[in-house]
C-alpha positions in Angstrom: 8.1 6.6 13.4 11.5 7.1 11.8 12.1 3.3 11.9 9.7 3.0 9.0 11.2 5.8 6.8 12.7 4.3 3.6 13.9 5.5 0.2 12.1 4.1 -2.9 8.8 2.3 -3.3 8.4 -0.6 -0.9 6.5 -3.9 -1.2 7.0 -4.8 2.4 9.1 -4.0 5.5 9.7 -6.3 8.5 11.0 -5.0 11.8 12.7 -7.4 14.3 14.6 -6.6 17.5 17.1 -8.1 19.9 17.7 -7.0 23.5 21.3 -8.0 24.2 22.4 -9.4 27.6 25.3 -7.1 28.8 26.9 -10.1 30.5 27.4 -11.9 27.3 30.4 -10.9 25.2 28.8 -12.0 22.0 25.1 -11.7 21.2 23.0 -14.3 19.6 21.4 -12.3 16.8 19.2 -15.2 15.7 17.0 -14.7 18.8 15.0 -11.9 17.2 11.6 -10.7 18.4 9.0 -9.7 15.9 8.1 -6.0 16.1 6.0 -5.2 13.0 5.4 -6.0 9.4 4.3 -3.3 6.9 2.6 -3.9 3.6 2.5 -1.3 0.8 0.5 -1.0 -2.4 1.9 -0.7 -5.9 2.4 3.0 -5.6 4.4 2.8 -2.3 1.6 3.7 0.1 1.4 1.9 3.5 -1.8 0.0 3.6 -1.4 -2.4 6.5 0.8 -2.8 9.6 0.9 -6.2 11.4 2.0 -6.2 15.0 2.1 -9.0 17.6 -1.4 -8.2 19.0 -3.0 -6.0 16.5 -3.4 -5.1 12.8 -3.7 -1.5 11.5 -5.3 -0.7 8.1 -4.7 2.6 6.3 -7.1 4.2 3.8 -6.4 7.1 1.5 -8.3 9.7 -0.5 -8.0 10.4 -4.2 -5.0 12.7 -3.5 -3.2 9.8 -1.8 -3.5 11.5 1.6 -4.1 9.2 4.6 -7.8 9.7 5.6 -8.6 6.8 7.9 -6.6 4.5 10.2 -8.4 1.4 11.6 -6.8 -0.7 14.3 -8.2 -4.3 14.7 -7.2 -6.6 17.6 -9.3 -9.6 16.4 -11.5 -10.5 13.5 -14.7 -9.2 15.2 -13.7 -6.1 17.1 -12.4 -2.7 15.9 -10.6 -1.3 18.8 -9.7 2.1 17.4 -10.5 4.3 14.4 -8.7 7.5 13.6 -9.8 10.1 11.0 -7.4 12.5 9.3 -8.6 15.9 8.1 -6.9 18.2 5.6 -7.2 21.8 4.2 -5.3 23.1 1.2 -3.1 19.9 1.3 -2.1 20.3 4.9 -3.0 18.0 7.7 -5.2 19.8 10.2 -6.2 17.2 12.7 -6.4 13.5 13.6 -9.5 12.5 15.5 -10.2 9.3 17.5 -12.7 8.4 20.2 -10.2 9.1 22.9 -8.2 12.0 21.6 -7.9 14.8 19.0 -4.6 16.2 17.8 -4.6 19.6 16.0 -1.7 20.7 13.7 -0.5 24.3 13.5 1.8 25.8 11.0 4.0 28.9 10.8 4.1 31.6 8.1 6.4 29.5 6.0 3.9 26.7 6.0 6.1 24.5 8.2 4.7 22.5 11.1 5.1 24.6 14.3 3.3 22.8 17.0 0.5 20.3 17.7 -2.1 20.4 20.5 -3.6 17.3 22.1 -7.2 17.2 23.4 -9.2 14.7 25.4 -12.8 15.7 25.0 -12.8 19.5 25.5 -9.8 19.5 27.7 -6.4 20.4 26.3 -3.8 18.0 27.5 -0.5 19.1 26.0 1.3 21.1 23.3 4.2 19.7 21.3 6.5 22.1 19.5 9.1 21.3 16.8 12.4 22.6 15.6 13.6 21.5 12.2 17.0 21.6 10.5 17.6 23.0 6.9 16.5 19.6 5.5 13.1 19.8 7.2 14.0 17.1 9.7 13.1 17.3 13.4 16.0 18.1 15.7 14.0 19.1 18.9 10.6 18.3 20.3 9.3 20.0 23.5 6.1 18.8 25.2 4.3 21.3 27.6 1.1 21.2 29.6 -1.9 23.4 28.9 -0.3 26.1 31.1 2.9 26.1 29.1 5.0 24.3 31.7 7.7 22.1 30.1 7.1 18.5 30.8 9.9 16.9 28.7 12.0 17.5 25.6 13.8 15.3 23.1 16.9 16.5 21.4 18.2 14.7 18.2 21.4 14.8 16.3 21.5 13.6 12.7 24.1 12.5 10.2 24.4 13.7 6.6 21.9 11.0 5.5 19.4 12.5 7.9 19.5 9.5 10.3 19.3 10.0 14.0 22.7 9.4 15.6 22.0 10.7 19.1 18.8 11.2 21.2 18.5 12.8 24.6 15.3 12.9 26.6 15.1 15.4 29.4 12.3 15.8 32.0 10.9 19.0 33.5 13.6 19.1 36.2 16.3 19.1 33.5 17.3 15.5 34.4 18.3 13.2 31.6 15.9 10.3 31.4 17.5 8.7 28.4 20.6 9.3 26.4 21.0 7.0 23.4 23.5 6.7 20.5 22.5 5.0 17.2 24.9 3.3 14.8 23.8 2.0 11.4 26.0 -1.0 10.5 24.3 -2.6 7.5 22.8 -1.0 4.5 21.0 -1.9 1.3 21.5 1.0 -1.1 20.3 4.1 0.8 18.2 2.1 3.3 19.7 0.8 6.6 19.0 -2.8 7.6 20.6 -3.0 11.0 20.7 -0.3 13.7 22.4 -0.6 17.1 21.3 1.5 20.1 23.8 2.3 22.9 22.9 3.7 26.3 25.1 6.6 27.3 25.8 7.3 31.0 28.3 9.8 32.3 31.5 8.2 33.4 30.7 4.8 31.9 31.4 3.0 28.7 28.4 2.9 26.2 26.2 -0.2 26.7 24.5 -1.9 23.8 20.8 -1.6 24.6 19.1 -3.0 21.6 19.5 -4.0 17.9 16.8 -3.3 15.3 16.7 -5.2 12.0 14.8 -4.2 8.9 14.0 -6.6 6.1 13.0 -4.6 3.0 11.3 -5.7 -0.2 11.3 -3.1 -2.9 8.4 -2.8 -5.4 9.2 -2.9 -9.2 9.7 0.5 -10.7 8.4 -0.2 -14.2 5.9 -2.5 -15.9 7.1 -6.1 -16.4 7.5 -7.4 -19.9 5.0 -10.2 -19.4 1.5 -9.5 -18.3 -0.6 -12.0 -16.3 1.1 -15.0 -17.9 -0.2 -17.3 -15.2 -3.7 -15.9 -15.2 -5.0 -14.6 -18.6 -3.9 -12.7 -21.6 -5.5 -9.4 -22.5 -6.2 -8.6 -26.1 -5.0 -5.5 -27.9 -8.0 -3.4 -29.0 -5.9 -0.7 -30.5 -5.1 -2.5 -33.8 -5.2 -0.9 -37.2 -8.8 -0.2 -38.2 -9.8 -1.7 -41.6 -13.2 0.0 -42.1 -16.2 1.6 -40.4 -19.1 -0.9 -40.3 -22.5 -0.1 -41.8 -25.6 0.6 -39.7 -26.2 -3.1 -39.0 -23.2 -4.7 -37.2 -21.8 -7.6 -39.2 -22.1 -11.1 -37.6 -18.6 -12.3 -38.3 -17.9 -13.0 -34.7 -15.9 -16.1 -33.5 -17.5 -19.5 -33.8 -20.2 -20.4 -31.3 -20.7 -16.7 -30.5 -24.1 -15.0 -31.0 -24.4 -11.4 -32.1 -24.5 -9.2 -29.1 -27.5 -7.0 -28.2 -26.6 -3.5 -29.5 -27.4 -0.6 -27.3 -29.2 2.4 -28.9 -26.7 5.0 -27.7 -23.7 3.7 -29.6 -21.8 6.4 -31.6 -19.8 4.2 -34.0 -19.3 0.6 -35.1 -15.8 -0.2 -36.3 -14.0 -3.2 -37.7 -10.4 -3.8 -36.6 -8.0 -6.5 -37.8 -8.5 -8.4 -34.6 -12.2 -7.8 -33.9 -15.2 -5.6 -33.8 -15.8 -2.5 -31.8 -19.0 -0.7 -30.8 -19.0 2.5 -28.8 -17.8 6.1 -28.6 -14.6 7.2 -30.4 -12.2 10.2 -30.5 -11.2 12.4 -33.4 -8.7 9.7 -34.6 -11.5 7.1 -34.8 -10.0 5.2 -31.8 -12.2 3.8 -29.0 -12.6 6.5 -26.4 -15.1 6.4 -23.5 -17.5 3.5 -23.0 -17.7 0.7 -25.5 -17.6 -3.0 -26.3 -15.0 -5.1 -28.2 -15.5 -8.6 -29.6 -12.1 -10.2 -30.5 -11.7 -12.8 -33.2 -9.9 -14.9 -30.5 -13.2 -15.3 -28.7 -12.6 -12.6 -26.1 -15.2 -9.9 -25.2 -14.5 -6.6 -23.3 -17.1 -4.1 -22.0 -16.0 -1.0 -20.3 -13.9 2.1 -20.6 -11.4 3.1 -23.3 -8.8 5.8 -23.8 -7.0 6.3 -27.0 -7.9 2.8 -28.2 -6.8 1.0 -25.0 -8.8 -0.5 -22.2 -8.9 2.1 -19.4 -10.9 2.6 -16.2 -13.5 0.1 -15.1 -14.3 -2.9 -17.3 -15.0 -6.5 -17.7 -12.9 -8.9 -19.9 -14.2 -12.4 -20.7 -12.1 -15.0 -22.5 -13.2 -17.8 -24.7 -11.9 -20.4 -22.2 -14.3 -18.9 -19.6 -11.8 -17.0 -17.5 -12.7 -13.4 -16.7 -11.4 -10.2 -15.1 -13.5 -7.4 -13.7 -12.0 -4.3 -12.3 -9.5 -1.5 -13.1 -7.6 -1.2 -16.4 -4.7 1.0 -17.3 -3.1 1.2 -20.7 -4.8 -2.1 -21.7 -3.8 -4.1 -18.7 -5.5 -5.0 -15.3 -4.0 -2.4 -13.0 -5.5 -1.4 -9.6 -8.3 -3.3 -7.8 -10.0 -6.2 -9.5 -11.2 -9.8 -9.5 -10.1 -12.7 -11.7 -12.1 -15.9 -12.1 -11.0 -19.2 -13.8 -13.2 -21.9 -15.3 -12.0 -24.4 -12.7 -13.5 -22.2 -9.9 -10.3 -20.6 -8.7 -10.7 -16.9 -7.8 -8.4 -14.0 -7.0 -9.5 -10.7 -5.6 -7.2 -7.9 -4.8 -4.5 -5.7 -6.4 -3.1 -5.9 -9.9 0.0 -4.2 -11.1 0.6 -3.9 -14.9 -1.3 -7.1 -15.6 -0.1 -9.2 -12.7 -1.5 -10.2 -9.4 0.8 -7.9 -7.3 0.0 -6.4 -3.9 -2.5 -7.3 -1.2 -5.1 -9.9 -2.3 -6.9 -13.1 -1.6 -6.7 -16.3 -3.7 -9.4 -19.0 -3.2 -9.0 -22.5 -4.7 -12.0 -24.6 -5.6 -11.7 -26.8 -2.5 -12.1 -23.7 -0.3 -8.5 -23.2 0.6 -7.7 -19.5 0.8 -4.5 -17.4 0.9 -4.8 -13.8 2.0 -1.7 -11.6 2.0 1.0 -10.3 -0.3 1.4 -11.4 -4.0 4.4 -10.6 -6.1 4.4 -11.1 -9.9 1.4 -13.6 -10.0 2.8 -15.6 -7.0 1.8 -15.7 -3.4 4.6 -14.9 -0.9 5.1 -16.2 2.7 3.7 -12.9 4.0 0.0 -13.8 4.6 -2.5 -16.2 6.0 -3.2 -19.6 4.5 -6.6 -21.1 5.6 -7.0 -24.7 4.7 -10.4 -26.1 3.8 -11.8 -28.9 6.0 -11.4 -32.3 4.5 -14.6 -34.4 3.9 -15.6 -36.2 7.0 -13.1 -34.2 9.2 -14.5 -33.6 12.7 -14.1 -30.2 14.3 -14.1 -29.4 17.9 
């Protein structure tokens, strides 16, 4: 749906609507109805859509192509699952229990038409016409025999936004004729759209107002990293010497010498700790290894050019730990953070911060599941309070 199209990486998008009363000269825009709320990951991919009576989750493959869509109407029941199939980077089909839609392309690799099937019976064919920018200006839906059922004509402004939409049935009768005006913008993204119904011989009537509340995701790594959670040590310090065959036991106080695996390639001493594992040609940690910092931290996992990279586990002297994805020395991706007091966070990290969709559980059992931004929970989520001792439940 074009209501969801935005420029730039988003953190979240909320849609609200107002259906004005034509008898009132001035509309009360505070009486908005919730339409949907969309949540995005740190790379700008839509991962969840919340609507009044259902929630839809989106799953992607390694090429960031949508591969599965799961619609849930309550915590126990999955009402619909749709699978997307690709070939050579092109979407070929979307399949659910009720319907299958196949995509067909022309010689210029542009979408030409789609066919809809229910079981083995072809229901309809939808053809498309695009402008020079690749935006749809005409959709025609026909039955399996080729008879035109209805069409939708669209006019667009220089920004590519729809300004006029005409829906015509098979008898060439106009079912709907709408005009759209975009009255409020934030940068290149519209925040308010007014829809007017057009009827021949009459003045345009305001039919509905759609509001968009947009939260943009950060474009670069923040200067601070996990300040409210944990600090990550720098492994890629200047090396002082290569250790002899027996690893020296000059670890931090109260630390015992680790058990050394037999398949270790090199043992190195850095200014801030000891490393044991594979290295590259520059004698920097590369591949799998372990690092014991003089600050009491211990890391086991992947390295790249001397920095923590890939999957790993980081344990601090105070007992806090992080297990999950690392990128350029910082938690980045999916992971779990544990604190000595029993608090726990599981979800997305972005450049060392809790950022994205996640779940934070306190020691008393209270849990927040939803959107986090820069190590802080937002109001976009669900807070579940733990029962108080002795509290009776119905």
